[in-house]
C-alpha positions in Angstrom: 36.9 10.6 -26.7 34.1 8.5 -25.5 34.5 4.7 -25.6 31.6 2.2 -25.2 32.4 -1.4 -24.3 29.8 -4.0 -24.2 30.4 -7.0 -22.0 31.7 -7.7 -18.4 33.5 -4.8 -16.8 37.1 -5.3 -15.5 36.4 -2.8 -12.6 33.5 -4.8 -11.1 29.8 -3.9 -11.2 28.7 -0.9 -13.3 26.0 1.5 -12.3 23.4 -0.3 -14.5 24.1 -3.6 -13.0 24.1 -2.1 -9.5 20.7 -0.5 -10.2 19.3 -3.7 -11.5 20.6 -5.6 -8.4 19.0 -3.0 -6.1 15.6 -3.2 -7.9 15.7 -7.0 -7.9 16.5 -7.1 -4.1 13.8 -4.6 -3.1 11.0 -5.8 -5.4 9.6 -8.5 -3.0 9.8 -6.5 0.2 8.1 -3.5 -1.4 5.4 -5.7 -2.9 4.8 -7.2 0.6 4.5 -3.8 2.2 2.1 -2.6 -0.5 -0.1 -5.7 -0.1 -0.1 -5.4 3.7 -1.2 -1.8 3.4 -4.0 -2.7 0.9 -5.3 -5.5 3.1 -4.6 -4.0 6.6 -8.2 -4.2 7.8 -8.6 -7.8 6.7 -5.2 -8.7 8.3 -6.2 -6.9 11.6 -9.4 -9.0 11.6 -7.5 -12.2 11.2 -5.0 -11.2 13.9 -7.9 -10.6 16.3 -9.0 -14.2 15.8 -5.4 -15.6 16.3 -5.3 -17.9 19.4 -1.9 -19.5 19.1 1.4 -18.5 17.5 4.5 -20.7 17.3 7.9 -20.0 15.8 10.5 -22.7 16.2 10.5 -23.7 19.9 8.7 -20.6 21.0 4.9 -20.7 21.4 2.4 -18.1 22.6 -1.2 -18.9 23.5 -3.3 -15.7 23.1 -6.5 -17.3 24.3 -5.1 -17.9 27.8 -3.8 -14.3 28.0 -7.1 -13.0 26.8 -9.1 -15.0 29.3 -6.8 -13.7 32.1 -7.3 -10.1 31.0 -11.1 -10.6 30.7 -11.3 -12.2 34.2 -9.2 -9.4 35.8 -11.2 -6.7 33.9 -14.5 -8.0 35.3 -13.1 -7.6 38.9 -11.9 -4.1 38.5 -14.3 -1.4 39.9 -14.7 1.8 38.1 -14.6 4.8 40.4 -17.8 6.6 41.0 -17.2 10.1 39.8 -20.2 11.5 41.6 -19.0 10.7 45.1 -17.3 13.7 46.7 -13.6 13.8 47.2 -12.2 13.1 50.7 -10.1 16.3 50.8 -12.5 19.2 51.4 -9.9 21.8 50.4 -9.4 20.1 47.1 -13.1 19.7 46.6 -13.7 23.4 47.1 -10.9 24.2 44.7 -12.4 21.9 42.1 -15.8 23.7 42.4 -14.1 27.2 42.2 -11.6 26.5 39.5 -10.9 23.1 38.0 -7.8 24.3 36.3 -6.3 25.5 39.6 -7.2 22.2 41.1 -5.2 20.3 38.5 -2.2 22.6 39.0 -2.5 22.2 42.8 -2.6 18.4 42.4 0.7 18.4 40.6 2.5 20.3 43.4 3.5 17.2 45.5 4.8 15.4 42.4 6.9 18.4 41.4 8.2 18.8 44.9 9.2 15.1 45.0 10.9 15.3 41.6 12.9 18.3 42.7 13.9 16.5 45.8 15.1 13.5 43.8 16.8 15.8 41.3 18.7 17.5 44.1 19.6 14.3 45.8 21.0 12.8 42.5 22.7 16.0 41.5 20.6 16.5 38.4 19.3 19.9 39.5 22.8 21.3 39.9 23.7 20.2 36.4 20.5 21.6 34.9 21.0 24.9 36.6 24.5 25.2 35.4 23.5 24.4 31.8 20.4 26.6 31.7 21.4 30.1 31.0 18.6 32.5 31.3 18.4 35.9 29.6 18.6 38.8 32.0 15.2 40.5 32.5 14.8 43.6 30.3 
């Protein structure tokens, strides 16, 4: 037999009260996220104009950081891609096959990584865990 009681439950919170509580708790955060998504371009424009931000005792001055970045950026020199490379062998390889030149440029890095892996014992662990299928 089904019994319906109206009023407070002796067992605690019922499913309807729990659902209502969850909806009430999530309403404002969900609304804030939706508003932020709707106005994201305007918010990004305002954040770009932000010069100073403070929260409690912490304070950040974006204008000073931006000035430092702009000053350092002006001093950096972009490489001239038209000037020939100093390594003649590599320059010849670039002219013949740029893809092969890229692969060749990675060889010293791979060799150093393998050397470090062997020194730290990583290569031994990798070799013992990698089980290759025998060739057919």
